[in-house]
C-alpha positions in Angstrom: -6.1 -3.2 -22.7 -7.4 -4.4 -20.0 -7.1 -2.7 -16.3 -5.7 -4.5 -13.7 -6.7 -3.8 -10.1 -4.1 -4.2 -7.7 -3.9 -3.1 -3.5 0.0 -2.8 -2.6 0.7 -3.1 1.0 4.2 -2.1 2.6 4.3 -3.5 5.8 7.1 -2.3 8.4 8.3 -3.7 11.4 11.1 -4.4 13.8 14.1 -5.7 11.7 15.3 -9.6 12.3 17.8 -10.3 14.6 19.8 -13.4 14.1 18.6 -15.4 16.7 15.2 -15.5 16.4 13.3 -17.8 15.4 11.7 -17.6 11.7 8.0 -15.9 11.0 5.7 -16.1 9.1 6.5 -13.2 6.7 10.9 -14.6 7.5 9.2 -18.4 6.0 7.5 -16.9 3.2 10.2 -14.6 2.4 13.6 -17.1 2.4 11.7 -21.1 2.6 9.2 -19.6 -0.1 11.1 -17.7 -2.7 12.1 -20.4 -4.9 11.0 -19.5 -8.3 7.8 -21.2 -10.0 7.2 -19.7 -13.0 6.3 -22.3 -15.4 8.8 -23.2 -18.0 6.1 -22.3 -20.6 6.4 -18.4 -19.5 8.7 -16.8 -22.0 8.3 -12.7 -20.7 9.1 -10.4 -23.4 8.1 -6.6 -23.9 5.5 -6.1 -26.1 3.6 -3.1 -27.9 2.8 0.1 -25.7 4.9 -1.9 -23.0 2.7 -4.4 -22.6 4.0 -7.4 -21.0 4.1 -10.7 -22.7 4.2 -14.0 -21.7 4.3 -16.7 -23.9 1.6 -17.9 -26.1 0.9 -20.8 -23.8 -0.3 -18.7 -21.4 -3.7 -18.0 -20.3 -3.6 -16.9 -16.8 0.5 -15.2 -15.7 -1.1 -14.1 -12.4 -1.3 -18.9 -12.1 1.5 -19.8 -14.3 3.8 -16.6 -13.9 3.7 -15.5 -10.3 6.9 -14.5 -9.9 6.9 -12.7 -13.2 3.5 -11.2 -13.0 4.8 -10.0 -9.0 7.5 -8.6 -10.4 5.3 -6.7 -13.6 2.6 -5.5 -10.9 5.4 -3.7 -8.9 6.6 -2.2 -11.9 3.4 -1.3 -12.7 3.1 -0.1 -9.5 6.0 2.0 -9.1 5.7 3.8 -13.2 2.0 5.1 -11.4 3.9 6.8 -8.4 1.3 5.2 -6.1 2.7 6.8 -2.6 1.4 9.7 -4.5 -2.0 8.8 -7.2 -2.9 5.8 -5.5 -6.2 6.1 -2.4 -5.3 5.1 0.4 -6.9 3.9 3.4 -8.6 7.2 4.8 -9.6 8.0 1.7 -11.0 5.0 0.5 -13.5 4.4 4.0 -14.7 8.0 4.8 -15.4 8.5 8.6 -19.3 8.6 8.3 -19.6 7.0 5.2 -23.4 7.9 2.5 -24.4 5.2 0.4 -24.0 5.5 -3.5 -26.6 7.5 -5.3 -29.6 5.3 -7.1 -32.5 6.3 -9.1 -35.2 7.7 -6.6 -32.6 8.0 -4.4 -32.1 10.9 -1.3 -29.6 13.8 -1.5 -27.2 12.6 1.3 -25.3 10.1 -1.7 -22.1 9.4 -2.9 -22.2 10.6 -6.8 -19.2 8.8 -7.9 -15.6 8.9 -6.7 -13.7 12.6 -6.9 -10.8 13.3 -8.1 -9.2 15.4 -4.7 -6.1 15.0 -2.7 -8.6 15.6 0.7 -6.0 13.2 3.1 -9.7 11.9 5.0 -12.7 12.7 3.6 -16.3 12.0 5.4 -18.9 11.2 3.3 -17.9 10.0 -0.2 -14.2 8.0 -1.1 -11.5 9.7 -3.4 -9.2 9.6 -5.1 -6.5 11.3 -5.7 -5.0 14.1 -8.6 -1.6 14.7 -9.0 0.3 16.0 -6.2 4.1 18.1 -6.3 6.8 16.8 -3.8 5.6 15.0 -0.6 1.7 14.4 -1.1 -1.0 16.3 1.6 -3.1 13.1 1.1 0.1 10.3 3.3 -2.0 8.4 5.5 -0.4 10.1 8.4 2.4 12.6 9.6 5.8 11.3 10.8 6.6 10.4 13.7 9.2 12.6 16.1 11.4 9.3 15.6 11.2 9.4 12.3 12.6 13.0 12.3 15.3 12.8 14.3 18.8 11.2 13.6 19.9 9.0 16.3 23.1 11.6 16.7 20.2 13.8 17.6 18.7 11.9 20.3 21.9 10.5 21.5 23.5 13.4 23.9 26.8 11.8 24.1 29.7 10.8 21.5 31.5 8.6 23.6 33.4 6.7 20.8 34.1 10.0 18.7 32.4 8.5 15.1 30.1 11.8 15.7 26.7 10.0 16.5 25.9 9.6 19.3 25.7 6.4 22.2 22.6 3.9 21.9 22.6 4.0 25.3 22.1 8.2 25.7 19.0 7.7 23.0 15.6 8.7 25.7 13.3 5.4 26.0 10.4 7.0 24.9 12.5 6.8 21.0 13.6 3.5 21.1 10.9 1.6 19.8 10.2 3.8 16.5 14.2 4.4 16.0 14.5 0.4 16.0 11.3 0.3 13.8 9.3 -2.2 16.1 6.0 -0.5 16.1 4.6 -2.5 13.0 2.6 -0.1 10.2 0.8 -1.6 7.0 0.3 0.9 4.2 -2.1 0.0 1.8 -2.4 2.2 -1.5 -5.4 1.1 -4.2 -5.4 2.4 -8.3 -8.6 3.4 -9.7 -10.2 0.4 -11.1 -10.0 -1.4 -7.8 -11.4 2.6 -5.7 -13.8 1.8 -9.0 -14.6 -1.5 -7.7 -15.1 -1.0 -3.8 -17.3 1.7 -5.1 -19.3 0.3 -7.6 -20.4 -2.6 -5.4 -20.7 -0.2 -1.9 -18.3 -1.7 -0.3 -16.8 0.8 1.7 -19.9 1.3 3.8 -20.9 -1.0 6.5 -24.4 -1.5 4.8 -23.2 -1.8 1.9 -20.8 -5.4 3.2 -23.9 -6.1 4.6 -25.8 -6.3 2.0 -23.3 -8.6 -0.3 -23.2 -11.1 2.0 -27.6 -11.2 1.9 -27.4 -11.6 -1.8 
């Protein structure tokens, strides 16, 4: 069975107000949200859980983009991407070494090791199984992520059991309303191996690709 290379990105941003004009993300989510699957797409579940797109479909990503996107999403969730897939920090080390080749030096990367090291120094890693919140999450939660509105605000003027927005410290308001955009990208093993095998995880490797 062919392995699918997947990079899953999650973008967290501020909630859209009714008076705000649509931005590029809103346009893509609403104005381009019509069904784009070909009439020939006949989705069914085959043996070993494999999704079949119909006898006339040879490239489901092009002919059945909606169905293919949902199947990729289901595959990613089933694989627990938030625990078992590699993050940016794990894919791009702070002081990367080249991939080992015959006759090369000792300071090189022989392969992608299985490790939950959140920020490896020299070689990319792929996380192993974890229980609960994984140690390799890309960043520590901020104070606002751990502090509810009721705790952040001092007063409860209307008696609803929560504090009032006006009483929330200004330093917390930005993070509370989600105005700080942050993109999280997770990569499955086939994509990690592809990046490593083609030496795309460090500057010199990328430069060599452009020179070929």
